Every structure is written in structure tokens, then in C-alpha cells.
N, C-alpha and C positions, 0 to 999 in steps of 0.2 A: 866469049862465053857467057850469057845471062844468067843470073841465079833464078830458082825457082820461087814463086809469089806462094806466101802463106796465106791461105784462108781460113780463119777461125769462125767458129761458131759455139757460143758459151763454153768456152774452154777448151772447145774441141778442135783437132785440126780437121777442116771439112774438105780441103783441097789444099794441094800442092803443084803450082801449072795446070796440069790437064789432069791431073789424074785425081780420083777422088779415094779421100783416105777416111779411117773411123780409128781414133786414136786421143788420148786423152792429155793434155799438157799441164802439169801438176802445177797449184800455185805456188808463188815462191813462198821462203819459210818465213813467218812472221820477225819483226825486227828482236833480238835481244837487248839491245840498248838505244840509247837516245842521247845524242848531245845536246845540251841547254848551255848556252855560250860557248865558254871555252871547255868545258866538263863533260865525260861521258859519263853517264849511269845506267845500270841495269835497269829495265823496265818491269821487272817482278823482282819480288821479295826473296832472298835466300828462301831455300827449302830445299836442306840437306837436314838429314838424322844420321850422326854414326854411332847412334847405339848408346853413347854417354852420357853422362849427367848433364841439367841445366838445360833442356831441350822439350819444349812442350807443343805439342801441335792440338787445332781442334778445327772444326767444319762451322763457317762463320758464312751465313746467308745473307747475301747483299741485295738479288730480289731473285725472282723465280729463275730468270736465267743463268745468274753467277752464283754458284754456291763454290767456295773454293776452300781447300783445306791449306790453313795458314800457320806457320812455325815461327816461332816463339823462341828466344837465346837469353840466357843468362850472359854476363858479361863475359866468362871465361869460355861459355861453351862457344860463344861467337867467335873467339881470338882462336879458339882451337879448329872449329872449322874451317873458317875464312885463311889462316895459314899455310892450308893446300890449295889455295886458289891461285894461280898464277896469272898476275897481270892486273887484280883485281884486290880491295881492300876496302877497310869499312872506313866512312869518311872521317876527317878531323872536323874539329868544331868550326877551323877557317874555312874547311871547302864545304860546309855547311850556310856557313854565314854568306858566301857567295852564291849559292843557291836562294838563299831567303830575299838577300839585296837585289839579284836580279831582278825579284819581280815586287821590290818593294814592301816585301812581308804579307803580298797576297797571295795566298795559296792556290787560288781557285785554278790557275791555269797546269798547276801540279797534280790537282785530285783526279779522281776516274769521274767522267759521268752518270755513274750509278751507285747506291748503296749507302747512300750517305742521308741520316734521318735529318741534319741538320742544314740540308742544301748541297746538289751536287757542284763539281765544278765543271771547268769546260775542257780540262784533259790537253787544252790545247800545246802543251808540249809533249805529249806521249810518255810523261812520267808514269802515269797512272797510281796512283797513292790511293790504296783502298783503307778503308776504316776499320782496320782489324782489330784494335783496341789493344791492352796488353793483360800479364797477367802479373797482379800483387798480391797473394795471398786468396784471390778470386780473379775469376774474367771481368774485365772492368771495360767499358767503353767501346764496344764492338759498335760499329756503324754509327759511332759520332767522334773518333779519333783516330789517327795514324801517328804512330812512334816510333821512329828510328834509330837505333844505336849508333853513337859516333865515339870513336877511339878514345878521346883524351877527355881528361880533369878540365870542368868548368871554373877559374880560380878563384870566381865569386861565390858560387855557388856549394862549390868543395862535394861536387857530385860528377859524375861520369856525363857528360854532355848526350843531349838525343835532340834530334829533328823531330818537330811538334806541328801536326796539322789538326787543328779545332777550329770550330766554329764555321761560316758562310766562306769565309775566305782566310784565315788568319795562318801564316805559315810563319813558326819564329824557332831560335835553338835556345833547349833550356835545360836542365837537370835531371837525371834518375839516376837511382842506387842499381849498382852490378848484380844483386840478385833479382831485381825485378825483369819479367820475362818480356823483351820486345821483339818487333819485327828488324830484320835487317836487309837493307837495300847496299848495295856496293857500289864503288865508284872505282872507274878506271885508273890506274898507274898513270903518272905521268911521264 
């Protein structure tokens, strides 16, 4: 017995075999993570507010089609929120350096194709880093910088590490204080 042939038109089932139908096939859900080398990263920043301290939100306009409510966390808040998420964690400096080294310090493959004042990226990886800026006594560098929390202290800077995307193509690991509010991007447990 042969299987019926489906004929599609604009996402709708137009015909099965000799029978005409009117139905809709829903599009597949968008991906939630992306594999880059041996690592699996979330493609969106953490966006959870548990009502506790150390979390700020604001709406960032990247362009007329991309207006996003971004979430920013102190180290204590990020650690508190992520501790309840199974299978994912805040990346270490070593994990972030693997990502940086994969592209030789070129952040363009990680940057979104919109919203950057200083040149959009190619986003060829699907990482989709948006220039959300950060908060340190005031909102700073929206549309110019993406900075993500890392989980350990940089032994040379004596500050907690951060993954930093700035300029047309730069990606690096630097340090930022625990009380600065940064975006958080999770990496899958290995």
C-alpha cells in the first residue's frame, strides 16, 4: 500500500492524494540554542525576573523592527537565577576564550545583523549577540556593546570575567565588577 502524497501551498495542505484539504501546517519552532564548535549556547539572553534584587530591565530599540526588553543582572542575581536552570550554566572564562579563539577575536560571526551603531555583524553562527549595553550607575553603551557575565574571577584583572563584543569586529574576555548589571548568555553543561 502506498502512502498518500501531500501537496503544499504557502504552508497549507492543499491536497492529499486525490482529496483536496484546507489546513495549516504550523512552522517549526525557532531554535533555542546554537552549536559553535564543541559548545552549545543559548541564542537569546537570559530573561527571567524572580522579583529579587540585582535585576534591571529596559527596552532597547535596535531598529524599527527589533525593539526588545533586555534583562541585566548583578553577579549575585545571575547566580541566583541560573542555579535553578537545569542543564545550563553561566560560562567560565575558559569557555568564553574557546568561543573567542574559534573566530580569532573576530566578533562579526557572533553579532546580530541589526542594531549596532558601529557596524552590524554577519551572525553566521546564529549566536545573535545584540548590543544591549550595560548598567553601572547609569545606562551605558546601548547599540555599541554586548557584554555577558562569566562565572569566575580573572586572575590578572581581579574582577569577574565578562565576554565583550565592541567595535565592528572585536570579541574578547575582560573583567567587570560584580555589582555592574550585565546581560547573561548561558552555555550547556558538558
